[in-house]
KETI-94952 format. One record per residue (C-alpha): residue number from 0; residue in one letter; x, y, z. Coordinates in steps of 0.001 Angstrom, whole numbers, m for minus. Layout:
N
+-----+----+---------+---------+---------+
|   i | aa |       u |       v |       w |
+-----+----+---------+---------+---------+
| NUM |  a |       X |       Y |       Z |
...
+-----+----+---------+---------+---------+
//
This chain:
461
+-----+----+---------+---------+---------+
|   i | aa |       u |       v |       w |
+-----+----+---------+---------+---------+
|   0 |  x |    7704 |   20743 |   m3250 |
|   1 |  x |    6445 |   23737 |   m1280 |
|   2 |  x |    9192 |   25868 |     316 |
|   3 |  x |    8988 |   28604 |    2946 |
|   4 |  x |   12048 |   30873 |    3167 |
|   5 |  x |   12376 |   32616 |    6557 |
|   6 |  x |   14993 |   35364 |    6396 |
|   7 |  x |   14937 |   39009 |    7526 |
|   8 |  x |   17079 |   40044 |    4533 |
|   9 |  x |   14600 |   40732 |    1705 |
|  10 |  x |   17222 |   40665 |   m1055 |
|  11 |  x |   18540 |   37283 |     m14 |
|  12 |  x |   15018 |   35973 |     660 |
|  13 |  x |   13776 |   36935 |   m2814 |
|  14 |  x |   16893 |   35505 |   m4468 |
|  15 |  x |   16410 |   32177 |   m2668 |
|  16 |  x |   12738 |   32042 |   m3713 |
|  17 |  x |   13686 |   32724 |   m7332 |
|  18 |  x |   16301 |   29955 |   m7306 |
|  19 |  x |   13809 |   27486 |   m5862 |
|  20 |  x |   11135 |   28389 |   m8423 |
|  21 |  x |   13645 |   28072 |  m11272 |
|  22 |  x |   14147 |   24467 |  m10175 |
|  23 |  x |   10436 |   23782 |  m10604 |
|  24 |  x |    9290 |   24144 |   m6995 |
|  25 |  x |    7046 |   26683 |   m5250 |
|  26 |  x |    8459 |   29153 |   m2733 |
|  27 |  x |    7182 |   31899 |    m431 |
|  28 |  x |    9010 |   34205 |    1912 |
|  29 |  x |    8595 |   35290 |    5542 |
|  30 |  x |   10588 |   38123 |    7102 |
|  31 |  x |   10624 |   36788 |   10672 |
|  32 |  x |   10283 |   33609 |   12660 |
|  33 |  x |    6923 |   34754 |   14013 |
|  34 |  x |    5617 |   35430 |   10511 |
|  35 |  x |    6972 |   32076 |    9341 |
|  36 |  x |    5158 |   30188 |   12108 |
|  37 |  x |    1924 |   31938 |   11164 |
|  38 |  x |    2379 |   30934 |    7508 |
|  39 |  x |    3092 |   27339 |    8497 |
|  40 |  x |    m175 |   27280 |   10405 |
|  41 |  x |   m2106 |   28589 |    7403 |
|  42 |  x |    m722 |   26510 |    4533 |
|  43 |  x |    1075 |   23171 |    4134 |
|  44 |  x |    4800 |   23405 |    3365 |
|  45 |  x |    7270 |   20607 |    2738 |
|  46 |  x |   10533 |   22402 |    3516 |
|  47 |  x |   11547 |   25483 |    5502 |
|  48 |  x |   14778 |   27377 |    4770 |
|  49 |  x |   15529 |   29139 |    8039 |
|  50 |  x |   18129 |   31806 |    8805 |
|  51 |  x |   19795 |   31340 |   12175 |
|  52 |  x |   20179 |   35095 |   12667 |
|  53 |  x |   16767 |   36770 |   12509 |
|  54 |  x |   17510 |   40118 |   14125 |
|  55 |  x |   16265 |   39929 |   17697 |
|  56 |  x |   14971 |   36379 |   17185 |
|  57 |  x |   17080 |   33264 |   17644 |
|  58 |  x |   16775 |   30863 |   14739 |
|  59 |  x |   17353 |   27879 |   17041 |
|  60 |  x |   14270 |   28849 |   19070 |
|  61 |  x |   12240 |   29101 |   15843 |
|  62 |  x |   13557 |   25676 |   14807 |
|  63 |  x |   12286 |   24144 |   18058 |
|  64 |  x |    8859 |   25725 |   17549 |
|  65 |  x |    8636 |   24449 |   13974 |
|  66 |  x |    9514 |   20912 |   15069 |
|  67 |  x |    6987 |   21057 |   17900 |
|  68 |  x |    4099 |   22365 |   15807 |
|  69 |  x |    4952 |   20827 |   12424 |
|  70 |  x |    7131 |   17735 |   12960 |
|  71 |  x |    6832 |   16509 |    9350 |
|  72 |  x |    8308 |   19693 |    7835 |
|  73 |  x |   11993 |   19453 |    6881 |
|  74 |  x |   14132 |   22416 |    8014 |
|  75 |  x |   17331 |   23588 |    6269 |
|  76 |  x |   19449 |   26211 |    8046 |
|  77 |  x |   20987 |   29313 |    6499 |
|  78 |  x |   24208 |   30193 |    8294 |
|  79 |  x |   26524 |   33168 |    7873 |
|  80 |  x |   30253 |   32616 |    7581 |
|  81 |  x |   31755 |   31643 |   10926 |
|  82 |  x |   28532 |   30171 |   12373 |
|  83 |  x |   28990 |   26583 |   11215 |
|  84 |  x |   29244 |   25517 |   14852 |
|  85 |  x |   25709 |   26819 |   15370 |
|  86 |  x |   24580 |   24933 |   12274 |
|  87 |  x |   25944 |   21685 |   13677 |
|  88 |  x |   24066 |   22346 |   16908 |
|  89 |  x |   20895 |   22983 |   14892 |
|  90 |  x |   21263 |   19671 |   13084 |
|  91 |  x |   21649 |   17935 |   16425 |
|  92 |  x |   18279 |   19444 |   17284 |
|  93 |  x |   16629 |   18057 |   14145 |
|  94 |  x |   17484 |   20231 |   11132 |
|  95 |  x |   18093 |   18065 |    8049 |
|  96 |  x |   20924 |   20139 |    6513 |
|  97 |  x |   22499 |   23577 |    6348 |
|  98 |  x |   23693 |   26100 |    3744 |
|  99 |  x |   26474 |   28570 |    4417 |
| 100 |  x |   25849 |   32088 |    3073 |
| 101 |  x |   26482 |   32986 |     362 |
| 102 |  x |   25860 |   29621 |   m1348 |
| 103 |  x |   26217 |   28520 |   m4949 |
| 104 |  x |   23432 |   26975 |   m7008 |
| 105 |  x |   25301 |   23660 |   m7230 |
| 106 |  x |   25543 |   23444 |   m3442 |
| 107 |  x |   21850 |   24209 |   m3064 |
| 108 |  x |   20912 |   21506 |   m5597 |
| 109 |  x |   22960 |   18969 |   m3635 |
| 110 |  x |   21113 |   19809 |    m424 |
| 111 |  x |   17794 |   19746 |   m2286 |
| 112 |  x |   18547 |   16259 |   m3655 |
| 113 |  x |   19233 |   14967 |    m140 |
| 114 |  x |   15990 |   16442 |    1167 |
| 115 |  x |   14019 |   14851 |   m1667 |
| 116 |  x |   15541 |   11443 |    m894 |
| 117 |  x |   14667 |   11825 |    2777 |
| 118 |  x |   11076 |   12750 |    1888 |
| 119 |  x |   10737 |    9780 |    m463 |
| 120 |  x |   12109 |    7479 |    2222 |
| 121 |  x |    9685 |    8927 |    4759 |
| 122 |  x |    6751 |    8448 |    2384 |
| 123 |  x |    7817 |    4869 |    1705 |
| 124 |  x |    8099 |    4126 |    5432 |
| 125 |  x |    4652 |    5633 |    6060 |
| 126 |  x |    3171 |    3499 |    3272 |
| 127 |  x |    4787 |     345 |    4612 |
| 128 |  x |    3600 |    1098 |    8145 |
| 129 |  x |      49 |    1512 |    6860 |
| 130 |  x |     263 |   m1737 |    4895 |
| 131 |  x |    1624 |   m3603 |    7922 |
| 132 |  x |   m1117 |   m2179 |   10153 |
| 133 |  x |   m3851 |   m3155 |    7709 |
| 134 |  x |   m2302 |   m6580 |    7221 |
| 135 |  x |   m2156 |   m7241 |   10950 |
| 136 |  x |   m5722 |   m6057 |   11406 |
| 137 |  x |   m6865 |   m8431 |    8692 |
| 138 |  x |   m4753 |  m11354 |   10028 |
| 139 |  x |   m2549 |  m11231 |    6959 |
| 140 |  x |   m5335 |  m12139 |    4533 |
| 141 |  x |   m5151 |  m10370 |    1143 |
| 142 |  x |   m8373 |   m8783 |     m11 |
| 143 |  x |   m8183 |  m10240 |   m3516 |
| 144 |  x |   m7199 |  m13731 |   m4520 |
| 145 |  x |   m6123 |  m13464 |   m8135 |
| 146 |  x |   m5843 |  m17237 |   m8468 |
| 147 |  x |   m9610 |  m17770 |   m8797 |
| 148 |  x |  m10779 |  m18172 |  m12420 |
| 149 |  x |  m12874 |  m15010 |  m12569 |
| 150 |  x |   m9853 |  m12910 |  m11586 |
| 151 |  x |   m7054 |  m14934 |  m13148 |
| 152 |  x |   m7408 |  m13444 |  m16626 |
| 153 |  x |   m7624 |   m9912 |  m15199 |
| 154 |  x |   m4426 |  m10341 |  m13209 |
| 155 |  x |   m2644 |  m12034 |  m16086 |
| 156 |  x |   m3270 |   m9009 |  m18313 |
| 157 |  x |   m2287 |   m6565 |  m15570 |
| 158 |  x |     893 |   m8522 |  m14845 |
| 159 |  x |    1961 |   m8415 |  m18489 |
| 160 |  x |    1137 |   m4713 |  m18764 |
| 161 |  x |    2831 |   m3776 |  m15477 |
| 162 |  x |    6391 |   m3594 |  m16804 |
| 163 |  x |    5411 |   m1396 |  m19759 |
| 164 |  x |    4601 |    2345 |  m19872 |
| 165 |  x |    1246 |    1634 |  m21584 |
| 166 |  x |   m1918 |    3282 |  m20259 |
| 167 |  x |   m4358 |     866 |  m18638 |
| 168 |  x |   m8146 |    1198 |  m18480 |
| 169 |  x |   m9994 |    m751 |  m15770 |
| 170 |  x |  m13724 |   m1230 |  m16308 |
| 171 |  x |  m16331 |   m2589 |  m13946 |
| 172 |  x |  m19321 |   m1865 |  m11769 |
| 173 |  x |  m19016 |     359 |   m8717 |
| 174 |  x |  m17476 |   m1433 |   m5767 |
| 175 |  x |  m15746 |   m4214 |   m7679 |
| 176 |  x |  m12281 |   m3108 |   m6533 |
| 177 |  x |  m10983 |   m1182 |   m9542 |
| 178 |  x |   m8761 |     999 |   m7362 |
| 179 |  x |   m7337 |   m2107 |   m5647 |
| 180 |  x |   m6515 |   m3568 |   m9066 |
| 181 |  x |   m4841 |    m295 |  m10076 |
| 182 |  x |   m2660 |    m350 |   m6968 |
| 183 |  x |   m1830 |   m4022 |   m7589 |
| 184 |  x |    m701 |   m3063 |  m11093 |
| 185 |  x |    1514 |    m301 |   m9683 |
| 186 |  x |    3039 |   m2552 |   m7014 |
| 187 |  x |    3917 |   m5187 |   m9602 |
| 188 |  x |    5503 |   m2664 |  m11975 |
| 189 |  x |    8954 |   m1107 |  m12228 |
| 190 |  x |    7407 |    2005 |  m10627 |
| 191 |  x |    6561 |     278 |   m7331 |
| 192 |  x |    8947 |    2491 |   m5332 |
| 193 |  x |    7544 |    5655 |   m6916 |
| 194 |  x |    4349 |    7557 |   m5956 |
| 195 |  x |     871 |    6183 |   m6577 |
| 196 |  x |   m1476 |    9194 |   m6715 |
| 197 |  x |   m5258 |    9036 |   m7051 |
| 198 |  x |   m7640 |   11716 |   m8272 |
| 199 |  x |  m11417 |   11248 |   m8292 |
| 200 |  x |  m12755 |   12822 |  m11470 |
| 201 |  x |  m16414 |   13425 |  m10458 |
| 202 |  x |  m15648 |   14746 |   m6969 |
| 203 |  x |  m14894 |   18399 |   m7834 |
| 204 |  x |  m16113 |   21235 |  m10045 |
| 205 |  x |  m14438 |   21709 |  m13443 |
| 206 |  x |  m12193 |   24544 |  m12216 |
| 207 |  x |  m11158 |   22809 |   m8997 |
| 208 |  x |  m10624 |   19491 |  m10768 |
| 209 |  x |   m8330 |   21122 |  m13346 |
| 210 |  x |   m6398 |   22796 |  m10531 |
| 211 |  x |   m6220 |   19552 |   m8563 |
| 212 |  x |   m4954 |   17694 |  m11600 |
| 213 |  x |   m2510 |   20174 |  m13159 |
| 214 |  x |   m1969 |   22783 |  m10430 |
| 215 |  x |   m2455 |   26554 |  m10602 |
| 216 |  x |    m684 |   29857 |  m10081 |
| 217 |  x |   m1668 |   32583 |   m7677 |
| 218 |  x |   m4638 |   34643 |   m8885 |
| 219 |  x |   m5722 |   32210 |  m11616 |
| 220 |  x |   m9197 |   31952 |  m10038 |
| 221 |  x |  m11062 |   33132 |   m6966 |
| 222 |  x |   m9435 |   31584 |   m3924 |
| 223 |  x |   m6092 |   30896 |   m5624 |
| 224 |  x |   m4032 |   32773 |   m3029 |
| 225 |  x |    m747 |   30995 |   m3801 |
| 226 |  x |     906 |   28804 |   m6408 |
| 227 |  x |      65 |   25118 |   m6183 |
| 228 |  x |    1342 |   21979 |   m7845 |
| 229 |  x |   m1218 |   19390 |   m8920 |
| 230 |  x |   m1527 |   15632 |   m8771 |
| 231 |  x |     425 |   15277 |  m12031 |
| 232 |  x |    3479 |   16753 |  m10339 |
| 233 |  x |    2883 |   14708 |   m7174 |
| 234 |  x |    2880 |   11504 |   m9265 |
| 235 |  x |    6138 |   12380 |  m11060 |
| 236 |  x |    7984 |    9197 |  m11945 |
| 237 |  x |    5129 |    7014 |  m10713 |
| 238 |  x |    1482 |    6244 |  m11431 |
| 239 |  x |   m1434 |    8676 |  m11717 |
| 240 |  x |   m4743 |    6870 |  m11156 |
| 241 |  x |   m7801 |    8616 |  m12641 |
| 242 |  x |  m10798 |    7182 |  m10808 |
| 243 |  x |  m14138 |    7331 |  m12687 |
| 244 |  x |  m12541 |    8949 |  m15722 |
| 245 |  x |  m15827 |    8539 |  m17612 |
| 246 |  x |  m17146 |   11531 |  m15659 |
| 247 |  x |  m14235 |   13804 |  m16592 |
| 248 |  x |  m15621 |   17188 |  m17783 |
| 249 |  x |  m15393 |   17741 |  m21529 |
| 250 |  x |  m13356 |   20933 |  m21052 |
| 251 |  x |  m10517 |   19066 |  m19313 |
| 252 |  x |  m10398 |   16122 |  m21703 |
| 253 |  x |   m8152 |   17850 |  m24323 |
| 254 |  x |   m5606 |   18622 |  m21599 |
| 255 |  x |   m5601 |   15020 |  m20421 |
| 256 |  x |   m5176 |   13893 |  m24041 |
| 257 |  x |   m2157 |   16194 |  m24355 |
| 258 |  x |    m706 |   14729 |  m21165 |
| 259 |  x |   m1113 |   11218 |  m22565 |
| 260 |  x |     234 |   11994 |  m26042 |
| 261 |  x |    2889 |   14644 |  m25482 |
| 262 |  x |    3664 |   14159 |  m21772 |
| 263 |  x |    3186 |   17909 |  m21394 |
| 264 |  x |     869 |   20129 |  m19356 |
| 265 |  x |     481 |   23671 |  m18033 |
| 266 |  x |    m703 |   24821 |  m14658 |
| 267 |  x |   m3966 |   26756 |  m14574 |
| 268 |  x |   m3254 |   30434 |  m15257 |
| 269 |  x |     303 |   29789 |  m16439 |
| 270 |  x |    1861 |   29673 |  m19929 |
| 271 |  x |    4924 |   27607 |  m19019 |
| 272 |  x |    4871 |   24147 |  m20592 |
| 273 |  x |    6102 |   21429 |  m18246 |
| 274 |  x |    7098 |   17820 |  m18831 |
| 275 |  x |    5454 |   14987 |  m16938 |
| 276 |  x |    6860 |   11494 |  m16527 |
| 277 |  x |    3843 |    9605 |  m15219 |
| 278 |  x |    2067 |    6383 |  m16030 |
| 279 |  x |   m1695 |    6812 |  m16477 |
| 280 |  x |   m4115 |    4222 |  m15142 |
| 281 |  x |   m7824 |    5026 |  m15426 |
| 282 |  x |  m11003 |    3364 |  m14194 |
| 283 |  x |  m14697 |    3853 |  m14857 |
| 284 |  x |  m18060 |    2188 |  m14355 |
| 285 |  x |  m19348 |    3972 |  m17464 |
| 286 |  x |  m19728 |    2575 |  m20980 |
| 287 |  x |  m17142 |    4814 |  m22652 |
| 288 |  x |  m18187 |    3790 |  m26163 |
| 289 |  x |  m21711 |    4956 |  m25383 |
| 290 |  x |  m20306 |    8168 |  m23870 |
| 291 |  x |  m18359 |    8761 |  m27091 |
| 292 |  x |  m21523 |    8213 |  m29154 |
| 293 |  x |  m23374 |   10700 |  m26936 |
| 294 |  x |  m20655 |   13309 |  m27449 |
| 295 |  x |  m19801 |   13317 |  m23743 |
| 296 |  x |  m16351 |   11756 |  m24161 |
| 297 |  x |  m13699 |   12431 |  m26783 |
| 298 |  x |  m13089 |    9543 |  m29136 |
| 299 |  x |   m9362 |   10266 |  m29438 |
| 300 |  x |   m9018 |   10292 |  m25634 |
| 301 |  x |  m10901 |    7004 |  m25420 |
| 302 |  x |   m8470 |    5390 |  m27866 |
| 303 |  x |   m5461 |    6729 |  m25928 |
| 304 |  x |   m6796 |    5353 |  m22643 |
| 305 |  x |   m7933 |    2080 |  m24194 |
| 306 |  x |   m4464 |     643 |  m24912 |
| 307 |  x |   m4769 |   m2147 |  m22326 |
| 308 |  x |   m8249 |   m2847 |  m20947 |
| 309 |  x |   m9461 |   m5209 |  m18237 |
| 310 |  x |  m12901 |   m5621 |  m16707 |
| 311 |  x |  m13306 |   m6405 |  m13033 |
| 312 |  x |  m15957 |   m9117 |  m12642 |
| 313 |  x |  m18809 |   m8321 |  m10247 |
| 314 |  x |  m19073 |  m10166 |   m6965 |
| 315 |  x |  m22051 |  m12222 |   m8192 |
| 316 |  x |  m19698 |  m13774 |  m10770 |
| 317 |  x |  m17293 |  m14751 |   m7979 |
| 318 |  x |  m19559 |  m16830 |   m5764 |
| 319 |  x |  m16653 |  m19073 |   m4845 |
| 320 |  x |  m14892 |  m16042 |   m3376 |
| 321 |  x |  m17884 |  m14556 |   m1570 |
| 322 |  x |  m17526 |  m16257 |    1813 |
| 323 |  x |  m13753 |  m15753 |    1799 |
| 324 |  x |  m14266 |  m12008 |    1292 |
| 325 |  x |  m16937 |  m11964 |    4007 |
| 326 |  x |  m14602 |  m13744 |    6445 |
| 327 |  x |  m11828 |  m11282 |    5613 |
| 328 |  x |  m14082 |   m8323 |    6461 |
| 329 |  x |  m15340 |  m10063 |    9606 |
| 330 |  x |  m11796 |  m10493 |   10938 |
| 331 |  x |  m10866 |   m6939 |    9995 |
| 332 |  x |  m13865 |   m5289 |   11688 |
| 333 |  x |  m13826 |   m7636 |   14690 |
| 334 |  x |  m10233 |   m6486 |   15324 |
| 335 |  x |  m10944 |   m2843 |   14562 |
| 336 |  x |  m14126 |   m2677 |   16671 |
| 337 |  x |  m12787 |   m5035 |   19366 |
| 338 |  x |  m15773 |   m7337 |   19054 |
| 339 |  x |  m15573 |  m11058 |   20035 |
| 340 |  x |  m17083 |  m12306 |   16763 |
| 341 |  x |  m15686 |  m15603 |   15511 |
| 342 |  x |  m17509 |  m16433 |   12270 |
| 343 |  x |  m20853 |  m16944 |   10525 |
| 344 |  x |  m23783 |  m19124 |   11531 |
| 345 |  x |  m25228 |  m21395 |    8843 |
| 346 |  x |  m28283 |  m19193 |    8211 |
| 347 |  x |  m25977 |  m16214 |    7631 |
| 348 |  x |  m23970 |  m18221 |    5071 |
| 349 |  x |  m27219 |  m18984 |    3236 |
| 350 |  x |  m28207 |  m15302 |    3229 |
| 351 |  x |  m24808 |  m14220 |    1959 |
| 352 |  x |  m24856 |  m16838 |    m806 |
| 353 |  x |  m28385 |  m16084 |   m2008 |
| 354 |  x |  m27944 |  m12343 |   m2364 |
| 355 |  x |  m26571 |  m11051 |   m5742 |
| 356 |  x |  m24704 |   m8077 |   m4226 |
| 357 |  x |  m25517 |   m5283 |   m6704 |
| 358 |  x |  m23218 |   m3005 |   m4684 |
| 359 |  x |  m20415 |   m5560 |   m4900 |
| 360 |  x |  m17561 |   m5478 |   m2382 |
| 361 |  x |  m18516 |   m2047 |   m1084 |
| 362 |  x |  m21971 |   m3305 |    m134 |
| 363 |  x |  m20519 |   m6509 |    1342 |
| 364 |  x |  m18053 |   m4524 |    3435 |
| 365 |  x |  m20822 |   m2308 |    4867 |
| 366 |  x |  m23061 |   m5306 |    5583 |
| 367 |  x |  m20327 |   m7170 |    7482 |
| 368 |  x |  m19269 |   m4071 |    9431 |
| 369 |  x |  m22885 |   m3585 |   10548 |
| 370 |  x |  m23223 |   m7254 |   11472 |
| 371 |  x |  m20027 |   m7280 |   13518 |
| 372 |  x |  m21197 |   m4258 |   15501 |
| 373 |  x |  m24738 |   m5569 |   16120 |
| 374 |  x |  m24027 |   m9270 |   16682 |
| 375 |  x |  m24952 |  m10533 |   20171 |
| 376 |  x |  m23622 |  m14055 |   19659 |
| 377 |  x |  m20084 |  m15295 |   18941 |
| 378 |  x |  m21216 |  m16025 |   15378 |
| 379 |  x |  m23034 |  m13666 |   13045 |
| 380 |  x |  m26550 |  m14866 |   12257 |
| 381 |  x |  m28959 |  m13934 |    9476 |
| 382 |  x |  m30773 |  m11625 |   11892 |
| 383 |  x |  m27604 |   m9528 |   12207 |
| 384 |  x |  m27419 |   m8882 |    8449 |
| 385 |  x |  m29302 |   m6050 |    6681 |
| 386 |  x |  m32936 |   m6862 |    5852 |
| 387 |  x |  m32254 |   m6671 |    2092 |
| 388 |  x |  m30144 |   m9810 |    2379 |
| 389 |  x |  m33046 |  m11876 |    3715 |
| 390 |  x |  m34510 |  m11964 |     198 |
| 391 |  x |  m32717 |  m13552 |   m2740 |
| 392 |  x |  m34243 |  m10989 |   m5113 |
| 393 |  x |  m33390 |   m7374 |   m4234 |
| 394 |  x |  m34882 |   m4247 |   m5743 |
| 395 |  x |  m33000 |   m4588 |   m9031 |
| 396 |  x |  m34508 |   m8002 |   m9609 |
| 397 |  x |  m31197 |   m9796 |  m10131 |
| 398 |  x |  m30449 |  m13012 |   m8365 |
| 399 |  x |  m27412 |  m15184 |   m8809 |
| 400 |  x |  m28513 |  m18066 |   m6604 |
| 401 |  x |  m31743 |  m19773 |   m5529 |
| 402 |  x |  m31767 |  m22935 |   m3472 |
| 403 |  x |  m32949 |  m26062 |   m5271 |
| 404 |  x |  m36484 |  m27101 |   m4393 |
| 405 |  x |  m35191 |  m30244 |   m2721 |
| 406 |  x |  m33120 |  m28210 |    m262 |
| 407 |  x |  m36083 |  m26810 |    1638 |
| 408 |  x |  m38666 |  m28518 |    3768 |
| 409 |  x |  m42434 |  m28319 |    2969 |
| 410 |  x |  m42752 |  m25175 |    5045 |
| 411 |  x |  m40165 |  m23458 |    2843 |
| 412 |  x |  m37603 |  m23158 |    5592 |
| 413 |  x |  m33946 |  m24141 |    5279 |
| 414 |  x |  m33133 |  m26977 |    7678 |
| 415 |  x |  m29907 |  m27090 |    9625 |
| 416 |  x |  m27027 |  m28005 |    7309 |
| 417 |  x |  m23272 |  m28193 |    7339 |
| 418 |  x |  m21158 |  m26017 |    5055 |
| 419 |  x |  m20478 |  m29090 |    2902 |
| 420 |  x |  m24208 |  m29628 |    2388 |
| 421 |  x |  m24737 |  m25975 |    1580 |
| 422 |  x |  m21913 |  m26139 |    m967 |
| 423 |  x |  m23475 |  m29227 |   m2586 |
| 424 |  x |  m26856 |  m27498 |   m2859 |
| 425 |  x |  m25250 |  m24443 |   m4364 |
| 426 |  x |  m23316 |  m26487 |   m6950 |
| 427 |  x |  m26449 |  m28439 |   m7921 |
| 428 |  x |  m28394 |  m25197 |   m8321 |
| 429 |  x |  m25749 |  m23518 |  m10486 |
| 430 |  x |  m25298 |  m26643 |  m12668 |
| 431 |  x |  m29038 |  m26808 |  m13210 |
| 432 |  x |  m29162 |  m23240 |  m14535 |
| 433 |  x |  m25843 |  m22903 |  m16357 |
| 434 |  x |  m25700 |  m23459 |  m20116 |
| 435 |  x |  m22292 |  m25161 |  m19931 |
| 436 |  x |  m19721 |  m26511 |  m17514 |
| 437 |  x |  m17488 |  m23499 |  m18248 |
| 438 |  x |  m20280 |  m21077 |  m17352 |
| 439 |  x |  m21043 |  m22953 |  m14132 |
| 440 |  x |  m17356 |  m22933 |  m13161 |
| 441 |  x |  m17180 |  m19174 |  m13739 |
| 442 |  x |  m20260 |  m18540 |  m11571 |
| 443 |  x |  m18851 |  m20739 |   m8818 |
| 444 |  x |  m15422 |  m19078 |   m8970 |
| 445 |  x |  m13547 |  m22343 |   m9542 |
| 446 |  x |  m11825 |  m23847 |  m12565 |
| 447 |  x |  m13469 |  m26489 |  m14769 |
| 448 |  x |  m11189 |  m29284 |  m13539 |
| 449 |  x |  m12188 |  m28636 |   m9928 |
| 450 |  x |  m15872 |  m28511 |  m10865 |
| 451 |  x |  m15510 |  m31759 |  m12799 |
| 452 |  x |  m14073 |  m33481 |   m9736 |
| 453 |  x |  m16776 |  m32069 |   m7448 |
| 454 |  x |  m19481 |  m33098 |   m9905 |
| 455 |  x |  m18069 |  m36627 |  m10068 |
| 456 |  x |  m17880 |  m36836 |   m6282 |
| 457 |  x |  m21531 |  m35779 |   m6019 |
| 458 |  x |  m22605 |  m38275 |   m8660 |
| 459 |  x |  m23867 |  m35623 |  m11058 |
| 460 |  x |  m22183 |  m36883 |  m14236 |
+-----+----+---------+---------+---------+
//
């Protein structure tokens, strides 16, 4: 955690900072309440240790200012002997604890433990509030249904791996929901109450990425004006998710390998070896074997990451899920944008089903958001969808569905049809192209038994 010690006694201030740093945290000092408020406005701090007697300043007034300007910062009071009554008053005003001067290391560690528990509880509450908000906005519908065949094997592997410390590698095209799968793994593991921290590997330069991952000390590079902890420390005891790990710079790969093998790391510009208790989950849309062959990815790191591997199927392989996902996004954005949109017209269903979605769920989400905003009718029509969706063959030439010839009139237009009729046409089309019943079931996103029953009902045996 990041501490700010506000005390006008330099000797005591420096001693407190040293004690905090010896316990593995970062600490800075301020010699007055005014200086402390300036520092709080410049940099993020987790905890403030505040002396009640700051010369001409009143520590209680500084406490009120801190709570007004920075309500998420925890404040611990320093009190001289005989001023416990003032400390009690300060806690009534929002301070989380107090330390009576001079204090022993054991007493400080006890207060520190209580503050850490309060912070963890606050983080958990914030996470739950966000989940509840998102759930309400989406009418309680989960984004992924892991019971469909295309996802069942993926979730089965993740479920079995969840209770182990093994590293997990999630493969798949961009937009298939690899980060959602990683979070599902974390939530189903014994680490569910611990942090889930994400770092995007291609988003920063090599130096900034190394600092973001492992942390740095003051002066280690231009702009490093203070000590910082990295994402490894933030994920302590929980899960560190490395998004798009295939783009990790070669220079950082040995350090990640050391973290995986030895559970050790060093902050940038520092020679102190630190232990890390984190579970590594990585994801990439790259072919890591090809990257290894090209010399762009270390083979030993690949083997360490590749303990448990799953591949997220693309949306075109989950046709049975497509409309359910589209309806989920429609409800979410209709609520978020306060639009009176109730569903999809039949021509929109046809458009959605014909398109192979090379951008997967990310592209689907954007298309539905646009449609919800632009729709003039209670139901989204084909005209409300992006123009790319009006053709079954986009720029990449892939198409997962074409209507059977018998489903169109001589003019080539789709007549009015119910959802049941559209489903029948889709099943007939997939069965006509698929090499086997198993392949057809996978494309449709249903199991073979269900497809067998549907085929029998339609008289296609």
